[in-house]
N, C-alpha and C positions, 0 to 999 in steps of 0.2 A: 519279234518284229519291231521295227523302229518307225515311229511316226515323227519325222523331223518337224521342227518349228520353222516356218519360212515366212518371208515377207510377202505382201500381197502381190508384188511384181513377180517374184519367183513362183508363187502359187499359180498365177495365171499362165506362165510359160510352161510349167510342168503339166498343167491341165491340157494345154494344146499339144504337148508331146508326151502324153501319158503312156502310150505303149512303150516308148523308148525307155522312159524312166522306170516303169514297172519292171521291165526286163532287166534293167541294171540292178535294181534292188532285190528282186525276187527270183530271177530266172536262172542264175548260175548254179549248176548242180553241186558245185564244190561247197557252196555255203547254204544250200537250200534247207539243210536240217535245222538251221537256227534263224533263218530269215524269211522262209516262206510261210504265209498265213495258213492256218489249218483249213482242210478242205471244206468243212462245214461253213466256216466264215465266208469262203469264196463262193460257195453255192448260194449263201444268203445274199451276197452282193449281186450275183447274176439274176436271182429271182426278182430283185428290185430294178432290173432293167439296165444294169451297168456292167460293163466288162470288167474283169479282174484288174485290168490296168488302171481303171478309174480310181483305185485306192489312193493314187497320188493326189487326188483332189479333195480328200477328206479335210475337214469334218463334214462337209455337205456333199450328198450324192446328187444334188440337183444339177442337171446338165445345162450349161450355158449355150445359147444360140451362137452359131458361127460368127455373126456380126458382133456379138458382145465380146467374144474372145479377140476378134480383130481389133476392136476399139481399145481393149486393155493393152494389147501388145504394141500399139502405136507409140507408146511412151518408152519403149526399150531403146537403150543406147549402149555404147561400148562398156560403160561402167556397170550397167545392170547385167550384161552378158558375162562380164568378169566375175560378178558376184555369183552368178549361176554356176560358172565353171569352178569357182572356189568351193561351192556347195557340193558339186559332184566329186571334186578332187578329195574332199574331206571323207566322203563315204568310200572312195577308192582307197584312201589310206587305211581306213578301218578294215576294209576287205583284205588288203595286203598284210596287215598285222595279224589278222586271223589266220591267213594262209601260212605266214611265218610260224605262228604258234603251232599250227597243225603239223607242219613238216618238220620243224626243228625241236619241238617239245612233245607233242601228243603222240606222234607216230613212234618216236624213239622210246617213249615210256608207256607204250600201249597197255601192257599188263597192269601197271599201276593205275592208270585211269579207268580200266575196266573194273578193277576191284573197288575203286571209288564210286563207280556207278551202282554198285550193290549196296553199299552202306558207308556212313561216315562216322569216324571216331576221333573228333578233334580234341586236343588237349586244352585248347584255349577258347574262351569266350571273350571277344573284344567289343567294347563299346567305344566308338570313336566319332569324331566330328565329320560331317558331310563335306567339309571344305575340300575343294578339288585339289588343293595344293598339299594336302596332308593325307597320304595313302598309307595306312598301316602295313599292308602287304609289301609295298615298295620300300618303306623305311626299315621294317623288321625282317624282311625276307621270308614272309610266310608263303608256304606252298599249298596247292590245292589239297584239302582234307585236313589241314593242320589247325584251322581256326574257324569258329562260327562267329560271324560278325554282324553287328548292327551299327549303322551310322545315321546320325541325325544332327540337327543344328545344335552346336555347343556341347555335344556328347553328354546330353542330359539323361538322367534316370528318374522318372516321375515316381512319386509315392503311390503305393497301391491304393490308398484311400481316395485318391483323386480319380479313380476309375481305370478301366482298361486302356492300355496304349500298346502300340506296336513294339516299343522297346521292352516293356514288361512281359509281353507275350514271348518275344525272342529270348529274354532272360530266363523265363520259366521253362521254355523248351530246352534251352541249353543245360540248365541245372537238373531238371527232373527227368528228361528223356535222354539227352546225349550224355548227361553226367560228366560234364567238363570238370577238369581238375583245377583250372585257373581262370580267374576273371580279371581282365585287364581293361581299365578305363584310361583312354588316351586323350589328353587335352593338348592344346597348342597355343602359341602366342598369337597376338593380333587376331583373336577370334571375334568375328562380327556378331555372332550370337551372344557372347558375353557382353559385348559393347551395347547391344540392344537391350539386354537385361539391365545393365547399369544405368541406361538412360531413361528407363521407365519410371514414371512418377508413382509414388507409393499410394496415392489416394485416387488413382484413376483405374478404370477397368481396362483390360486388354482390348486393343482396337482392331486387331487382325489375327490371322493364324500364327504369324511369327511371335507376336506378343503373348498370345495364349500359350504357345509352347515354351518360350524362354521363361515365362513366369514360374515354371517348375524349378527354376534355380533361385527362387527368392530367399531360401535359407542361406545359400552361399553369398548372395548379395548383402543380406543383413549383417553377416559376419564380417564381410569386407568393409562395409560402411562404418561399423563400430571400431575397426582396427586401423582404418586408413583415412580418417577425416582430414588429416593434415597433408595428405598427398594430392597431387593433381589427378585429373580424371584418367589420363592414360596409365598412370601408375596404379590407380585403383583397379582398372581393368586387368592389368597384368597380375595383380594380387588375386583378383576374383577367379581368374583362369586356374590358378593353383588351388585355391580354396574349394572350388566347385568339384575338383577331383578328390582332394585329400579328405575333406570333411563331409561334403554333401553326398556324393555318389557312392563312395565306398561304404558309408554308413547304410544307405538304402539297399545297396546290393547285398551287404552282409546279413541284414536282418529281415529282408522281405521273403526269403525262402529258407 
């Protein structure tokens, strides 16, 4: 199920047209297996006095009075309606992509996908950056069942002594349970995570979730600073992107399990 992030204007319109939108997202039987909420959740919604279609008004189930909705909608203009149309078209595009996959890929290789439903035997564990422009499956042509993947900001692998993390849990599962034969750490240029790491002051505590996370790359940063003090900041970042893979992560991946 997908809970889209919407502007206040769009939220108010979708609340006023909740049955239509809910039908659009949840009602099509062709995509119901991946988009329809589980029955228990929908029963819980109904018990709270809201129809299933009110899901479009989350995160709050509090119903607005008709006059409140009318007041919010007075500010709508052609530009806002265009934004709403664009939002609906985006989900329409995703629906069409799913149907294309189902008809052109899934149905033609049904036996293969049914076998994948029983178990997975990937040869690769991939640790990659969450950057939307760098998709390992797209770049390297991985197919379903070939790779067990974890993606995070700056493709970092924290040290075990720093406590549990999603990345280390995935890594442990891949090595000890799936018994993958290869571990591939994929970095990329112009990484905003590495840039945030390089901008952090050494004597200050991390200020937010991003800083807390990229601080896991401090070894790569220190190696970079020692070797590139004569270079400009951008060149230092490019250097750190490589060091973080070659020295930092491969060392941790190799010796943690």
